C-alpha positions in Angstrom: 188.1 76.0 210.8 191.5 75.3 211.2 194.2 77.7 210.7 197.0 76.1 208.7 196.8 77.5 205.0 196.9 74.1 202.2 198.2 75.1 198.5 194.8 74.9 196.0 196.0 73.8 191.7 196.2 76.3 189.5 192.2 74.8 188.4 191.2 75.3 191.9 192.6 79.4 192.2 191.3 80.6 188.7 187.9 78.6 189.9 188.0 80.8 193.4 188.8 84.2 191.4 186.0 83.7 188.5 183.5 82.9 192.1 184.5 86.0 193.3 184.2 87.4 190.0 180.9 86.0 189.8 180.1 87.8 193.3 181.2 90.9 192.7 178.9 91.3 189.7 176.1 89.8 191.4 176.2 92.4 194.0 176.5 95.1 191.6 173.6 94.0 189.5 171.7 93.5 192.6 172.8 97.8 193.3 171.9 98.9 190.2 168.5 97.5 190.2 167.8 98.7 193.8 168.8 102.6 192.5 168.0 102.2 189.3 164.2 100.4 190.4 163.5 104.3 191.8 163.5 105.6 188.8 159.7 106.9 188.0 158.3 105.3 184.2 155.3 106.6 182.9 153.5 103.5 184.4 154.3 104.3 187.9 152.8 107.6 187.3 149.8 107.0 186.7 149.6 104.7 189.6 148.5 105.6 193.4 152.3 106.6 195.0 152.7 103.6 197.7 154.4 105.2 201.0 157.5 103.8 201.9 156.5 100.4 204.9 158.0 99.3 207.4 158.2 96.2 206.4 160.3 97.7 203.1 162.2 99.5 205.5 163.5 95.8 207.7 163.9 94.5 203.8 166.6 96.8 202.9 168.2 96.3 206.2 168.7 92.7 205.5 170.0 93.4 202.7 172.2 95.6 203.7 173.7 93.3 206.2 174.0 90.7 203.5 175.7 92.3 201.3 178.3 93.6 204.3 178.6 90.0 205.2 179.0 89.1 201.4 181.6 91.5 201.8 183.6 90.3 204.1 183.7 87.4 203.0 185.2 88.3 199.4 188.0 90.5 201.5 188.6 87.2 203.3 188.9 85.3 200.3 191.0 87.7 198.2 193.5 87.7 201.5 193.6 84.2 201.9 194.1 84.0 197.9 197.3 86.3 198.2 198.4 84.3 201.4 198.6 81.1 199.0 199.9 83.2 195.8 202.7 84.7 198.2 203.5 80.8 199.4 203.9 79.1 196.7 206.0 82.2 195.1 208.1 81.0 198.3 208.1 77.5 196.8 209.4 78.5 193.3 212.1 80.6 194.7 213.1 77.5 196.8 212.7 75.1 194.1 214.8 77.7 191.6 218.0 78.0 194.5 217.5 74.2 194.7 217.6 73.4 191.0 220.9 76.1 190.4 222.4 74.3 193.4 222.9 70.8 191.9 223.2 72.0 188.3 226.4 73.5 190.1 227.4 70.4 191.7 226.7 68.1 188.4 229.2 70.9 186.4 231.6 71.0 189.3 231.6 66.8 188.9 232.4 67.0 185.1 235.1 68.9 185.8 236.7 67.5 188.2 236.8 64.2 186.6 237.4 65.4 183.1 240.8 67.2 185.6 241.2 63.8 187.1 241.4 61.9 184.0 244.0 63.9 182.6 246.2 63.9 185.7 245.9 59.8 185.6 246.6 60.1 181.7 250.3 61.7 182.8 251.4 60.1 185.3 250.5 56.8 183.7 252.6 57.4 180.8 255.6 58.6 182.3 257.3 55.4 182.8 256.0 53.9 179.7 257.5 57.2 177.9 261.2 56.3 179.4 261.2 52.7 178.8 260.1 53.5 175.4 263.2 56.1 175.1 265.6 53.5 177.2 264.7 50.6 174.5 264.9 52.7 171.5 268.4 54.2 172.6 269.2 50.7 172.8 268.1 49.4 169.7 269.9 52.5 167.9 273.5 50.9 169.8 272.7 47.7 168.7 272.1 48.7 164.8 275.9 50.8 164.8 276.9 47.6 164.8 274.2 45.1 163.1 273.4 46.5 159.1 269.8 44.3 159.1 268.6 46.0 162.4 270.1 49.6 160.7 268.1 48.8 157.3 264.9 47.8 159.5 265.1 51.0 162.0 265.1 52.6 158.9 262.3 51.7 157.3 259.8 51.7 160.2 261.3 55.9 160.8 262.9 55.0 164.1 266.3 56.0 162.8 
């Protein structure tokens, strides 16, 4: 047997759990039949009582040995399932951590890009605004001397 623990799918996990439950139920039923089989019924009272033989004793010993090995196997499977469950939980925690880091990086990138766009727009528009103000100032000075230009500026609401 290899010492590596392999991940199983959810259906395999459920299948193993169901098989363990079936094994426990069958062990319980065997024990119930063994213990309830000792009760005396009316038919048994009328029959001749046969003493407990060596073959019966040997059979009981073998049955007990098989039950002990089955119980050991069930305990080993329980431990293995618990180890696999813990490993799955650790992987889920890692995934959650990576997901949160990725989400944070995306948000940080969006905010950084928005800040850069605002900064770039302001630095780009500042020289244009300065030139526009100088042009308007020159037009207003020229309109003082030219009534046609003054009328045109008034119609466009620049005066």
